[in-house]
N, C-alpha and C positions, 0 to 999 in steps of 0.2 A: 504494500500500500504506500503510495507516494504522498509527500507533503508539499503542498503548494503554498508559497509565501508571497504575499503582495508587497513588492519592494519599490514601487514606481512613483509614489506620491512626492510632492514637493515639500511637505512639512513646514508650511509657512508660519505656524505658531511657534516653531523652534528655530527662528531665522538666525539666531546667534550661532547655531551650529550648521544648519542646513543650507546656508548660503554657500558653503564650501564643500558639502558632501551630502549624499542622500541620507535621509533619516535612519534607515536601517544600519548605516555605517557609523552613526554616532556612538561613541564608546561608553560602555560600563566597565570600569577598570581599564584594562589594556586590550579589551576585545570589543568588537561592535555588538550592539544589541542584537543584531541578526544572528550572530554566533551563539549568544545565550539562548535564543529561541530554538535554534537548531539543536543545541545540546540537550534541551528538554526532550524533544522528540527522539533524538538518538538514544537517550537514556532508556526509553521504552522499546527500542529496537527498530524505530522508523528512521532509516538513514538514506532514503532516496528523496532528494529535494528538487523541486522545480521553482525557480525564483523568477517572478514576473518583474522585469526591469523596466525602468522608465527614466525619470529624472536622474542625471549623473550616473546612469547605470554602468558606465565604463569603469567607475571606481570599484563597484562590486565585482565586475569581471576581473579587474586587476588584482583584487584581494585574493580571490580563489585561484587565479592563474599562478600567483606567486605565494601560495599559502606556506610553503616551506620557508621562503625568505622571511615571511612575517612571524613565523612561530619557532624557528630553529636557530641555534647557534651555527655558524657557518665558517668554513675555512676555504679561502680562495688561493689558487696558484696563479700568478699573474704573468707567467712566461708565455712563450709562443704556443706551447701546448697547454693551454689553461685547463684547469679542472676546478670543480666545486665539490665540497664535501659538507653534507648536512649532518650534524652530530646527533640531533634529538629525534626520537620517534614521538608520535602523538596519537591520541585516541581516535582521531578523525580519518585515519588512513583507509577505512572501509566506507566512507561516505561517497555517494554519487550525487553530483550537483549539476543540474541542467539550468543554464542561464539563458533566458528567453527575453528578447527585446520586445516589449509589448506597447511601445510608443510613449513618448515623453508626456503627451497630454491626454492619454487614454484614461477613462474612469475604470473603476474596479470591475464592473461586470464584463467589460470588453477585454480587460487583461486576462481574466479567468477563461473567457471564451477562446482566446488565442492559444492556450496551452493544452487544449484537449488532446491534441495529437501525441503529446508526450506521456499520456497516462497509460499507453499500451492497452492491454485488455482489462485493466482494473475497473471494477464496477463501483468501487468506493474509493474516495480519496480524502485526505485531510487538507484543511485550508485555514490559514490564519493571516494576520497582518504582521508586517515587519517592524512594529514599533511598540509592542506590549509584551510583558513577561508575567508569568504566573506559575504556581505549582499545581497546574491542572493535571489530573490523573487521566492520561491519554487513553489507556486501555479501557477504563470505565466509561469514558466518553464514547468510544467506539461501540462498546457493548450496549450502551443506552441507545445509540443511533440504530443499531441493527434490531434491537427489540422494538423500537417505535415504528420502524418501517416507513419513515417519512423521507422526503427528498433531502432535507438538510436538518442537522442538529447543531445548534450553536451553543456555546458556553455562556450561560447567563451569570453575570457577576453583579455585585453591588457597586453603585456608581459614585463618582463625582456627578453632580446634577446637570452638568452641561451636555451629557450624552443623551442619545435617543433612548427612550424608555420602552420596555417590552411589557405587554399584558400577557400573563401566563395562567392557564387554567389549572385545575386540580390534577389533571392527568399530564401536565407539562406540555400541552399543545400551546403554541403561541397564538393568542387571540387578538393581539394588537401590536402594531409596530409604529410607534410615534417617534419620528426622527428627532424632534426638538420638544421635550417635555416642558411643562410649565413649572414643575416643582421637583425637588429631589426625592429619592426613595425608589423602592422596587428594584428591578433588575435592568441591566443593559446588556447589549451584545458585546462580549469580551473577545470575540474571535474564536480561535481554537475550535473550528467547526469540523464535523464529519459529514461528507456529502455523497449522495448517490450520483451516478453519472447522469441521472435524469435532470440534474440541476441545469445542464446545458440547454434544455428545452425552454428555460426561463430567461436565457441570456440573449438579447437581441444583437444583431450585427450592427451595432451603433456605438462608436467610441465615447459618446457623451453620457452613457447610461451608467449609473452607480448601482452596484449590487444592493446597497442599503436603501435604495428607493423603490422603484417599480418592481424589480424582481422579488425582493423580500416581501413587499406588500402583496404581490400575487401569490407567493408561497403561503402567506398567512391566510389569504382569502380561500385558497384551495385546501387549507388544513394540512399543509405539507411542511410546516416549519416547526421543529421540535426544540425543546430547551433542556440542556443538561445544567442543572443548578450547581454552581461552584461556590462554596462558602469559604474557600481558602484565599490565599493571596493572589491579587491581580493588580497590575499597575501599568498604565500606558506611559509613554514618554512623549508628551505633546508640548510641554513647556520647559523653560529653563529650570523652574522650580522642581519639576518632576525628574529632570535630568540629574539635578543635584541630589534629590532624595535617593534615586536608584544607585548613584555612585557612592553615596555615604553608606548605604546598606551593604554594598559589595566590599567596600574598603574596611568595614568593621566586622566582616565575616558574619553578617546578619541577613544575608540575602535569602528570603524564603523560597525563591524560584530555583535555587541551586540544589536540584535533586540528584544530580550526577556525582 
């Protein structure tokens, strides 16, 4: 089962960092937040990744192309017969990463639509955003998704109030998808989704469509959007304050998302 990560947005609310790099490359400690997200999935055995690139996507390509340079001590011989020796091994040596350019200005629904061909014969795939970390139990999310039999199961988390609020019924069917709530409380979409391939039937051939708007609302209307309630840690990195919070947690060895 492959993990699709949306990495193409411009992250304008974190302009202090994203003016120079894509938001998934903003660091927590000495590694990009994208790496932290991937480590969570890899911890549970999901090590095939499809990254939907857009804004400054070449920086993400460069990071993985030169992964050994970024993570290992190195010895160089500078003679005419030059050689390079990487001294360290790392736990990511069995990762498989597909880097897909999905357009600088594409919205999320279109980015997902463009990567269908990389899923192979998989009927189920995992999907999340490249700017939020959490200690989500991925196997339990998948189990919940298969048991529900819906097109998409999203991880419902408790919010800061500026996010879109979900209405959830007693059987965990999503009954409402309000992009901009009037008050804090309830649950919001925290990403970390499990999706049936039927999701592509809801994604129009239109770069201007966001997954979180018409497709999610149509899934809700059809009773095909399910919620996995996560009561643990979840935190996006949308502002400089949140960037500082996540880095402080990491530097003090109090990062709840570090399950590996």
